[in-house]
C-alpha positions in Angstrom: -22.3 2.4 8.8 -22.3 -1.0 7.1 -21.3 0.6 3.8 -18.3 2.2 5.4 -17.1 -1.2 6.7 -17.4 -2.7 3.2 -15.5 0.2 1.6 -12.7 -0.1 4.1 -12.4 -3.8 3.5 -12.3 -3.1 -0.2 -9.6 -0.5 0.2 -7.5 -3.0 2.3 -7.9 -5.6 -0.4 -6.8 -3.2 -3.2 -3.8 -2.1 -1.1 -2.7 -5.7 -0.6 -2.9 -6.5 -4.3 -1.0 -3.3 -5.1 1.8 -4.3 -2.7 2.0 -7.8 -4.1 2.0 -6.4 -7.7 4.8 -3.9 -6.8 6.9 -6.6 -5.2 6.4 -8.8 -8.3 7.4 -6.0 -10.7 10.5 -5.2 -8.7 11.7 -8.8 -9.1 12.2 -8.3 -12.9 15.8 -7.5 -13.9 16.7 -4.5 -16.0 20.3 -3.7 -16.9 19.8 0.1 -16.4 17.9 -0.1 -13.1 19.1 -1.2 -9.7 16.6 -3.6 -8.1 17.9 -3.2 -4.6 17.6 0.6 -4.8 14.1 0.4 -6.3 12.9 -2.0 -3.7 14.3 0.1 -0.8 12.7 3.2 -2.2 9.3 1.5 -2.5 9.7 0.0 0.9 10.1 3.5 2.4 7.0 4.7 0.5 4.9 1.8 1.9 6.2 2.0 5.4 5.5 5.7 5.5 2.3 5.7 3.5 0.6 2.7 4.9 0.5 4.0 8.5 -0.8 7.3 7.2 -3.6 5.6 5.3 -4.5 3.4 8.3 -4.5 6.5 10.6 -6.7 8.4 8.2 -9.1 5.4 7.9 -9.3 5.1 11.7 -10.0 8.8 12.1 -12.7 8.7 9.4 -14.2 5.6 11.0 -14.5 7.3 14.4 -15.7 10.7 13.2 -18.3 9.6 10.6 
């Protein structure tokens, strides 16, 4: 059970770094790309995906 806790903490850390990296990349300007549209699309992905990942992690935690 201790290994499971370590893996979940590792996944959380990786997700935080991925979110920070994504936000950093979206701050760059590109003439052919709308930053606001990109950021809103990525926000939807994170706001839908993150709860799904958390729910899956909690379910795995309780059933394993």
